[in-house]
C-alpha positions in Angstrom: -145.8 -114.7 32.9 -149.2 -116.3 33.6 -150.9 -118.8 31.4 -154.1 -117.1 30.5 -155.3 -113.3 30.2 -158.9 -112.5 30.1 -160.4 -109.9 27.7 -164.1 -108.6 27.8 -165.8 -105.2 27.0 -167.8 -102.7 28.9 -171.1 -104.4 28.3 -170.1 -107.0 30.9 -170.6 -104.5 33.7 -167.6 -105.8 35.7 -166.9 -103.5 38.5 -163.5 -101.6 38.3 -162.1 -103.3 41.5 -162.7 -106.6 40.0 -161.1 -105.6 36.8 -158.1 -104.3 38.5 -158.0 -107.4 40.9 -157.8 -109.9 38.1 -156.0 -107.7 35.5 -158.8 -108.0 32.9 -158.5 -106.1 29.8 -161.8 -104.2 29.1 -162.6 -103.0 25.6 -164.7 -99.8 25.6 -167.8 -99.7 23.4 -168.6 -96.4 21.7 -171.5 -94.1 22.4 -172.6 -91.3 20.2 -174.3 -88.4 21.9 -175.4 -85.4 19.9 -172.8 -86.3 17.3 -169.9 -86.5 19.8 -168.3 -89.9 20.4 -167.5 -91.2 23.8 -165.7 -94.3 25.1 -167.8 -96.1 27.4 -166.2 -96.2 30.9 -163.3 -93.9 29.8 -164.7 -90.6 28.5 -168.1 -90.7 30.4 -169.2 -92.3 33.6 -172.6 -93.9 34.2 -173.8 -91.1 36.4 -172.9 -88.4 33.7 -174.4 -90.5 30.9 -177.8 -91.0 32.8 -177.9 -87.2 33.6 -177.6 -86.5 29.9 -180.0 -89.2 28.9 -182.7 -87.9 31.1 -182.6 -84.5 29.5 -181.8 -85.4 26.1 -184.4 -85.0 23.4 -182.5 -87.2 20.9 -181.7 -90.7 21.9 -178.0 -91.5 22.1 -176.8 -94.4 19.9 -174.0 -96.8 20.1 -171.4 -98.0 17.7 -169.9 -101.6 18.2 -166.3 -101.6 18.7 -164.1 -102.0 15.5 -161.4 -104.6 15.5 -158.9 -102.1 16.6 -159.6 -101.8 20.3 -159.7 -105.7 20.5 -156.4 -105.7 18.8 -154.9 -103.3 21.3 -156.3 -105.3 24.2 -154.9 -108.5 22.8 -151.4 -106.8 22.4 -151.7 -105.6 26.1 -152.7 -109.0 27.2 -149.9 -110.7 25.4 -147.4 -108.9 27.6 -148.5 -110.8 30.6 -149.8 -114.1 29.4 -149.1 -117.0 27.1 -152.8 -117.3 26.0 -155.8 -114.9 25.7 -159.5 -115.6 26.1 -161.9 -112.9 25.0 -165.6 -113.1 26.0 -168.1 -111.1 24.1 -172.1 -110.7 24.4 -174.1 -112.8 22.0 -173.5 -111.9 18.3 -177.4 -111.5 17.8 -177.0 -108.2 20.0 -174.0 -106.5 18.3 -171.0 -106.9 16.2 -168.5 -107.1 18.9 -168.1 -110.9 18.5 -167.3 -110.4 14.9 -164.8 -107.5 15.7 -163.2 -109.6 18.4 -162.7 -112.5 16.0 -161.3 -110.2 13.1 -158.9 -108.8 15.6 -157.9 -112.3 16.7 -157.0 -113.2 13.0 -155.2 -110.1 12.6 -153.2 -110.6 15.9 -152.0 -114.1 14.9 -149.8 -112.5 12.3 -147.8 -110.2 14.8 -148.3 -112.3 18.1 -147.1 -115.6 16.8 -146.3 -117.4 20.1 -149.7 -116.2 21.8 -152.8 -118.4 21.5 -156.1 -116.3 21.3 -159.7 -117.6 21.4 -163.0 -115.7 21.3 -166.0 -117.1 23.2 -169.6 -115.8 22.5 -171.6 -115.7 25.7 -175.0 -117.0 25.9 -175.8 -114.4 28.3 -175.1 -110.5 28.6 -174.7 -107.5 30.9 -174.0 -108.7 34.4 -174.5 -112.3 33.3 -171.6 -111.9 31.1 -169.7 -110.3 33.9 -170.1 -113.3 36.1 -168.8 -115.5 33.4 -165.9 -113.2 32.9 -165.1 -113.4 36.6 -165.3 -117.1 36.8 -162.9 -117.2 33.9 -160.6 -114.7 35.5 -160.6 -116.6 38.8 -159.6 -119.8 36.9 -156.9 -117.9 35.0 -155.5 -116.5 38.4 -155.3 -120.1 39.6 -152.9 -120.6 36.7 -155.2 -123.1 35.0 -154.5 -123.7 31.2 -156.6 -122.1 28.4 -158.6 -125.2 27.8 -159.6 -125.4 31.5 -160.4 -121.6 31.5 -162.7 -122.1 28.6 -164.4 -125.0 30.1 -165.1 -123.0 33.3 -166.6 -120.1 31.1 -168.8 -122.5 29.3 -170.0 -124.2 32.4 -170.9 -120.9 34.1 -172.8 -119.7 30.9 -175.0 -122.7 31.2 -175.7 -122.0 34.8 -176.4 -118.1 34.8 -179.8 -116.7 35.1 -180.6 -113.0 34.5 -183.7 -111.1 35.2 -184.2 -107.2 35.0 -187.1 -105.0 35.4 -187.5 -101.7 33.7 -189.0 -98.4 35.1 -190.0 -97.4 31.5 -190.3 -99.0 28.2 -189.8 -95.9 26.2 -186.1 -96.4 25.6 -186.4 -100.2 24.9 -189.0 -99.4 22.1 -186.9 -97.1 20.4 -184.0 -99.4 20.5 -185.9 -102.2 19.1 -183.8 -104.7 21.0 -186.9 -106.5 22.3 -189.7 -106.6 19.9 -192.3 -107.6 22.4 -191.8 -104.1 24.2 -193.7 -102.3 21.5 -196.7 -104.6 21.8 -196.5 -104.2 25.6 -196.6 -100.4 25.5 -199.6 -100.5 23.0 -201.5 -102.9 25.3 -200.5 -102.2 28.9 -199.0 -98.8 29.8 -198.7 -99.0 33.6 -196.3 -102.1 34.0 -192.9 -102.8 35.2 -192.0 -106.0 32.8 -189.4 -108.5 33.8 -187.2 -109.6 31.1 -184.7 -112.3 30.8 -181.7 -112.8 28.4 -181.0 -116.4 29.2 -179.4 -118.3 26.3 -179.3 -115.0 24.2 -183.1 -115.1 23.8 -184.7 -112.0 25.4 -188.2 -112.1 26.4 -190.7 -111.2 29.2 -191.4 -113.6 31.9 -193.7 -111.4 34.1 -195.8 -108.1 33.9 -196.2 -106.8 37.5 -197.5 -103.2 37.8 -195.2 -101.8 40.4 -191.4 -101.9 41.1 -192.1 -103.4 44.4 -194.1 -106.2 42.8 -191.3 -106.7 40.3 -188.6 -107.0 42.9 -190.8 -109.5 44.7 -191.3 -111.4 41.6 -187.5 -111.5 40.7 -186.9 -112.8 44.1 -189.3 -115.8 43.5 -187.7 -116.3 40.1 -184.3 -116.7 41.8 -185.7 -119.0 44.4 -187.1 -121.3 41.7 -183.8 -121.3 39.9 -181.7 -122.3 42.9 -181.1 -125.8 44.1 -181.3 -126.1 47.8 -177.9 -126.2 49.4 -176.1 -124.3 46.7 -174.2 -121.1 47.4 -174.8 -118.2 44.9 -172.8 -115.9 42.9 -174.8 -112.8 42.4 -174.4 -109.5 40.5 -177.2 -106.9 41.3 -177.3 -104.3 38.5 -178.9 -100.9 38.1 -179.3 -97.9 35.8 -179.1 -94.8 38.0 -181.0 -96.5 40.7 -178.4 -97.3 43.5 -180.8 -97.1 46.4 -183.1 -99.7 44.9 -180.2 -101.9 43.9 -178.8 -101.9 47.6 -182.2 -102.7 48.9 -182.4 -105.6 46.5 -178.9 -106.7 47.4 -179.8 -106.7 51.1 -183.0 -108.8 50.4 -180.9 -111.3 48.5 -178.4 -111.5 51.2 -181.0 -112.2 53.8 -182.7 -114.9 51.8 -179.9 -116.8 50.1 -176.5 -118.2 50.9 -174.2 -116.0 48.8 -170.6 -116.9 48.1 -170.3 -113.6 46.1 -172.6 -110.6 45.6 -171.9 -107.3 44.4 -173.7 -104.2 42.9 -172.7 -103.0 39.5 -173.8 -100.0 37.4 -175.4 -100.7 34.2 -173.0 -99.4 31.8 -174.0 -96.5 29.4 -173.8 -98.8 26.3 -176.5 -101.0 27.7 -178.4 -98.2 29.3 -179.1 -96.5 26.0 -181.5 -99.2 25.3 -183.1 -99.6 28.7 -183.1 -96.1 30.1 -182.6 -95.1 33.7 -184.3 -97.0 36.5 -183.4 -100.5 35.5 -183.0 -103.1 38.4 -181.7 -106.5 37.6 -179.9 -109.5 39.0 -177.7 -112.2 37.5 -176.8 -115.3 39.4 -175.7 -118.8 39.4 -175.4 -121.6 42.0 -172.6 -123.9 43.0 -172.2 -126.6 45.5 -170.3 -125.2 48.6 -166.6 -126.0 48.6 -165.8 -128.9 51.0 
Protein backbone atom coordinates (compact mmCIF):
# COMPACT_ATOMS: atom_id res chain seq x y z
CA UNK A 1 0.00 0.00 0.00
CA UNK A 2 1.37 3.40 -0.95
CA UNK A 3 1.61 6.36 1.39
CA UNK A 4 -0.55 8.94 -0.42
CA UNK A 5 -3.41 8.85 -2.93
CA UNK A 6 -4.51 11.97 -4.85
CA UNK A 7 -8.11 13.07 -5.37
CA UNK A 8 -9.27 15.95 -7.58
CA UNK A 9 -12.27 16.76 -9.79
CA UNK A 10 -12.99 17.18 -13.49
CA UNK A 11 -12.40 20.94 -13.48
CA UNK A 12 -8.66 20.16 -13.27
CA UNK A 13 -8.65 19.00 -16.92
CA UNK A 14 -6.16 16.21 -16.22
CA UNK A 15 -5.83 13.98 -19.32
CA UNK A 16 -7.13 10.45 -18.91
CA UNK A 17 -3.74 8.87 -19.57
CA UNK A 18 -2.26 10.87 -16.69
CA UNK A 19 -5.17 9.98 -14.43
CA UNK A 20 -4.56 6.31 -15.17
CA UNK A 21 -0.77 6.56 -14.89
CA UNK A 22 -0.86 8.05 -11.40
CA UNK A 23 -4.08 6.35 -10.27
CA UNK A 24 -5.77 9.68 -9.47
CA UNK A 25 -9.35 9.61 -8.17
CA UNK A 26 -11.38 12.14 -10.18
CA UNK A 27 -14.74 13.39 -8.91
CA UNK A 28 -17.17 14.25 -11.76
CA UNK A 29 -18.94 17.59 -11.56
CA UNK A 30 -22.58 17.60 -12.66
CA UNK A 31 -23.90 19.28 -15.80
CA UNK A 32 -27.57 20.04 -16.35
CA UNK A 33 -28.63 20.22 -20.01
CA UNK A 34 -32.30 20.82 -20.78
CA UNK A 35 -33.30 19.33 -17.45
CA UNK A 36 -31.14 16.22 -17.74
CA UNK A 37 -28.15 15.67 -15.45
CA UNK A 38 -24.82 14.41 -16.80
CA UNK A 39 -21.65 13.50 -14.95
CA UNK A 40 -18.77 15.41 -16.49
CA UNK A 41 -16.36 13.00 -18.15
CA UNK A 42 -18.55 9.95 -17.56
CA UNK A 43 -21.95 10.51 -19.17
CA UNK A 44 -20.81 13.07 -21.72
CA UNK A 45 -17.57 13.78 -23.56
CA UNK A 46 -16.23 17.26 -24.30
CA UNK A 47 -16.88 16.76 -28.04
CA UNK A 48 -20.51 15.81 -27.39
CA UNK A 49 -20.95 18.69 -24.97
CA UNK A 50 -19.63 21.41 -27.26
CA UNK A 51 -21.76 20.11 -30.12
CA UNK A 52 -24.82 20.49 -27.89
CA UNK A 53 -23.65 23.87 -26.59
CA UNK A 54 -23.26 25.34 -30.08
CA UNK A 55 -26.84 24.40 -30.94
CA UNK A 56 -28.53 24.92 -27.58
CA UNK A 57 -30.82 27.90 -27.14
CA UNK A 58 -30.78 27.52 -23.36
CA UNK A 59 -27.41 27.69 -21.65
CA UNK A 60 -26.55 24.50 -19.73
CA UNK A 61 -25.82 24.90 -16.04
CA UNK A 62 -23.57 23.19 -13.52
CA UNK A 63 -24.22 21.73 -10.12
CA UNK A 64 -21.34 21.55 -7.68
CA UNK A 65 -20.64 18.07 -6.46
CA UNK A 66 -22.35 17.05 -3.24
CA UNK A 67 -20.19 15.47 -0.54
CA UNK A 68 -21.21 11.96 -1.65
CA UNK A 69 -18.97 11.68 -4.76
CA UNK A 70 -16.01 12.91 -2.71
CA UNK A 71 -16.82 10.38 0.02
CA UNK A 72 -16.87 7.62 -2.60
CA UNK A 73 -13.52 8.85 -3.97
CA UNK A 74 -12.03 8.81 -0.46
CA UNK A 75 -13.31 5.29 0.11
CA UNK A 76 -11.74 4.13 -3.17
CA UNK A 77 -8.47 5.89 -2.38
CA UNK A 78 -8.36 4.38 1.11
CA UNK A 79 -8.06 0.94 -0.45
CA UNK A 80 -4.66 1.80 -1.91
CA UNK A 81 -3.09 4.41 0.38
CA UNK A 82 -2.53 5.32 4.02
CA UNK A 83 -3.27 9.04 3.42
CA UNK A 84 -5.38 11.02 0.96
CA UNK A 85 -4.84 14.50 -0.43
CA UNK A 86 -7.76 16.15 -2.23
CA UNK A 87 -7.19 19.21 -4.45
CA UNK A 88 -10.09 21.46 -5.48
CA UNK A 89 -10.50 24.71 -7.35
CA UNK A 90 -10.81 27.98 -5.35
CA UNK A 91 -13.82 28.11 -3.05
CA UNK A 92 -14.84 31.47 -4.57
CA UNK A 93 -15.59 29.67 -7.85
CA UNK A 94 -17.76 26.83 -6.53
CA UNK A 95 -18.84 24.80 -3.50
CA UNK A 96 -16.56 21.88 -4.35
CA UNK A 97 -14.02 22.76 -1.67
CA UNK A 98 -16.79 22.81 0.95
CA UNK A 99 -18.21 19.51 -0.34
CA UNK A 100 -14.78 17.90 -0.19
CA UNK A 101 -14.33 19.10 3.39
CA UNK A 102 -17.75 17.82 4.48
CA UNK A 103 -16.95 14.45 2.93
CA UNK A 104 -13.61 14.45 4.75
CA UNK A 105 -15.32 14.95 8.10
CA UNK A 106 -17.79 12.17 7.30
CA UNK A 107 -15.04 9.80 6.16
CA UNK A 108 -13.16 10.17 9.42
CA UNK A 109 -15.95 8.27 11.17
CA UNK A 110 -15.56 5.22 8.94
CA UNK A 111 -11.98 5.42 7.67
CA UNK A 112 -10.37 5.63 11.09
CA UNK A 113 -6.85 4.75 10.03
CA UNK A 114 -6.69 6.97 6.94
CA UNK A 115 -5.50 10.58 7.13
CA UNK A 116 -7.37 12.92 4.74
CA UNK A 117 -6.68 16.56 3.91
CA UNK A 118 -8.22 18.98 1.41
CA UNK A 119 -6.27 21.79 -0.22
CA UNK A 120 -7.95 24.70 -2.01
CA UNK A 121 -5.90 25.54 -5.09
CA UNK A 122 -5.05 29.15 -5.86
CA UNK A 123 -5.42 28.37 -9.55
CA UNK A 124 -7.99 26.48 -11.60
CA UNK A 125 -8.59 24.46 -14.77
CA UNK A 126 -5.30 23.23 -16.29
CA UNK A 127 -3.42 25.17 -13.60
CA UNK A 128 -5.09 22.98 -10.99
CA UNK A 129 -4.22 20.04 -13.21
CA UNK A 130 -0.51 20.89 -13.09
CA UNK A 131 -0.67 21.13 -9.30
CA UNK A 132 -2.47 17.78 -9.17
CA UNK A 133 0.11 16.09 -11.38
CA UNK A 134 3.02 17.48 -9.36
CA UNK A 135 1.42 16.13 -6.19
CA UNK A 136 0.72 12.80 -7.89
CA UNK A 137 4.35 12.47 -8.97
CA UNK A 138 5.49 13.16 -5.42
CA UNK A 139 3.05 10.53 -4.16
CA UNK A 140 4.36 8.06 -6.77
CA UNK A 141 7.83 8.56 -5.26
CA UNK A 142 6.31 7.36 -1.96
CA UNK A 143 6.79 10.69 -0.22
CA UNK A 144 4.82 11.20 3.03
CA UNK A 145 1.66 13.32 3.04
CA UNK A 146 3.34 16.44 4.46
CA UNK A 147 5.92 16.44 1.67
CA UNK A 148 3.23 15.92 -0.96
CA UNK A 149 1.27 18.87 0.43
CA UNK A 150 4.43 20.98 0.40
CA UNK A 151 4.98 20.14 -3.27
CA UNK A 152 1.38 21.08 -4.08
CA UNK A 153 1.61 24.43 -2.30
CA UNK A 154 4.96 25.21 -3.95
CA UNK A 155 3.60 24.54 -7.43
CA UNK A 156 0.47 26.60 -6.70
CA UNK A 157 2.70 29.60 -6.02
CA UNK A 158 4.50 29.12 -9.34
CA UNK A 159 1.67 28.39 -11.76
CA UNK A 160 0.61 31.00 -14.30
CA UNK A 161 -2.55 30.64 -16.37
CA UNK A 162 -3.71 32.63 -19.38
CA UNK A 163 -6.64 31.99 -21.70
CA UNK A 164 -8.25 33.80 -24.58
CA UNK A 165 -11.91 33.49 -25.56
CA UNK A 166 -13.41 33.30 -29.01
CA UNK A 167 -16.63 34.84 -27.70
CA UNK A 168 -17.68 36.65 -24.53
CA UNK A 169 -21.31 35.55 -24.75
CA UNK A 170 -21.06 32.58 -22.39
CA UNK A 171 -18.84 34.32 -19.86
CA UNK A 172 -21.27 37.23 -19.58
CA UNK A 173 -24.17 34.85 -19.00
CA UNK A 174 -22.25 32.94 -16.34
CA UNK A 175 -21.29 36.04 -14.37
CA UNK A 176 -17.96 34.43 -13.43
CA UNK A 177 -15.89 37.42 -14.59
CA UNK A 178 -17.83 40.67 -13.98
CA UNK A 179 -15.49 42.64 -16.25
CA UNK A 180 -16.75 40.67 -19.22
CA UNK A 181 -20.09 42.48 -19.29
CA UNK A 182 -18.38 45.85 -19.42
CA UNK A 183 -16.07 44.62 -22.18
CA UNK A 184 -19.00 43.51 -24.32
CA UNK A 185 -20.68 46.87 -23.87
CA UNK A 186 -17.57 48.83 -24.82
CA UNK A 187 -15.61 46.73 -27.34
CA UNK A 188 -17.34 44.09 -29.41
CA UNK A 189 -14.57 42.75 -31.64
CA UNK A 190 -11.97 41.51 -29.16
CA UNK A 191 -10.39 38.25 -27.99
CA UNK A 192 -9.65 39.14 -24.34
CA UNK A 193 -6.94 37.35 -22.41
CA UNK A 194 -7.84 36.43 -18.84
CA UNK A 195 -5.73 35.13 -16.01
CA UNK A 196 -6.87 33.16 -12.95
CA UNK A 197 -3.70 33.52 -10.94
CA UNK A 198 -4.14 33.40 -7.18
CA UNK A 199 -7.90 32.89 -7.55
CA UNK A 200 -8.34 36.41 -8.91
CA UNK A 201 -9.82 36.38 -12.43
CA UNK A 202 -9.16 39.51 -14.48
CA UNK A 203 -8.24 40.62 -17.97
CA UNK A 204 -4.60 41.25 -18.85
CA UNK A 205 -4.89 42.17 -22.54
CA UNK A 206 -7.54 43.02 -25.15
CA UNK A 207 -6.28 41.88 -28.57
CA UNK A 208 -8.68 42.03 -31.50
CA UNK A 209 -7.78 38.77 -33.23
CA UNK A 210 -7.00 35.22 -32.10
CA UNK A 211 -3.62 35.46 -33.84
CA UNK A 212 -2.74 38.54 -31.78
CA UNK A 213 -4.05 36.88 -28.63
CA UNK A 214 -1.81 33.83 -29.08
CA UNK A 215 1.18 36.07 -29.76
CA UNK A 216 0.44 38.03 -26.59
CA UNK A 217 0.09 34.87 -24.49
CA UNK A 218 3.51 33.74 -25.69
CA UNK A 219 4.95 37.08 -24.61
CA UNK A 220 3.28 36.73 -21.21
CA UNK A 221 4.82 33.29 -20.90
CA UNK A 222 8.24 34.65 -21.80
CA UNK A 223 7.98 37.38 -19.18
CA UNK A 224 6.96 34.83 -16.55
CA UNK A 225 9.86 32.45 -17.11
CA UNK A 226 13.29 32.79 -15.54
CA UNK A 227 16.05 32.12 -18.04
CA UNK A 228 17.44 28.62 -17.70
CA UNK A 229 14.27 27.12 -16.27
CA UNK A 230 12.52 24.17 -17.85
CA UNK A 231 8.74 24.39 -18.11
CA UNK A 232 5.78 22.22 -17.23
CA UNK A 233 3.01 23.26 -19.62
CA UNK A 234 -0.63 22.38 -20.20
CA UNK A 235 -2.27 23.76 -23.34
CA UNK A 236 -6.05 23.72 -22.99
CA UNK A 237 -8.78 24.20 -25.55
CA UNK A 238 -12.57 24.17 -25.83
CA UNK A 239 -13.40 22.42 -29.11
CA UNK A 240 -10.38 24.05 -30.79
CA UNK A 241 -7.88 21.20 -31.11
CA UNK A 242 -6.14 22.53 -34.22
CA UNK A 243 -5.41 25.89 -32.61
CA UNK A 244 -4.23 24.15 -29.43
CA UNK A 245 -1.78 21.97 -31.35
CA UNK A 246 -0.44 25.03 -33.15
CA UNK A 247 0.08 26.79 -29.81
CA UNK A 248 1.77 23.69 -28.38
CA UNK A 249 4.18 23.60 -31.33
CA UNK A 250 5.04 27.27 -30.91
CA UNK A 251 5.67 26.81 -27.20
CA UNK A 252 7.86 23.77 -27.83
CA UNK A 253 9.96 25.69 -30.35
CA UNK A 254 10.34 28.73 -28.11
CA UNK A 255 10.77 27.22 -24.62
CA UNK A 256 12.59 24.35 -22.94
CA UNK A 257 9.71 22.09 -21.88
CA UNK A 258 10.19 19.33 -19.35
CA UNK A 259 6.52 18.47 -19.79
CA UNK A 260 3.88 19.67 -22.24
CA UNK A 261 0.50 18.26 -23.14
CA UNK A 262 -2.78 19.32 -24.74
CA UNK A 263 -5.95 18.88 -22.73
CA UNK A 264 -9.61 19.52 -23.40
CA UNK A 265 -11.38 22.16 -21.37
CA UNK A 266 -13.88 20.00 -19.54
CA UNK A 267 -17.60 20.72 -20.07
CA UNK A 268 -18.13 21.95 -16.53
CA UNK A 269 -15.69 24.79 -17.32
CA UNK A 270 -16.80 25.16 -20.94
CA UNK A 271 -20.31 26.07 -19.79
CA UNK A 272 -18.91 29.41 -18.67
CA UNK A 273 -16.44 30.10 -21.50
CA UNK A 274 -18.11 28.61 -24.54
CA UNK A 275 -16.34 26.89 -27.44
CA UNK A 276 -13.19 28.30 -29.01
CA UNK A 277 -11.19 28.97 -25.83
CA UNK A 278 -7.42 28.55 -26.07
CA UNK A 279 -5.25 28.74 -22.98
CA UNK A 280 -2.00 27.80 -21.34
CA UNK A 281 -0.99 27.00 -17.78
CA UNK A 282 2.67 26.66 -16.87
CA UNK A 283 5.37 26.87 -14.25
CA UNK A 284 9.14 26.80 -14.38
CA UNK A 285 11.69 24.73 -12.48
CA UNK A 286 15.44 24.56 -12.45
CA UNK A 287 16.61 21.64 -14.61
CA UNK A 288 17.50 18.49 -12.69
CA UNK A 289 21.24 18.06 -12.22
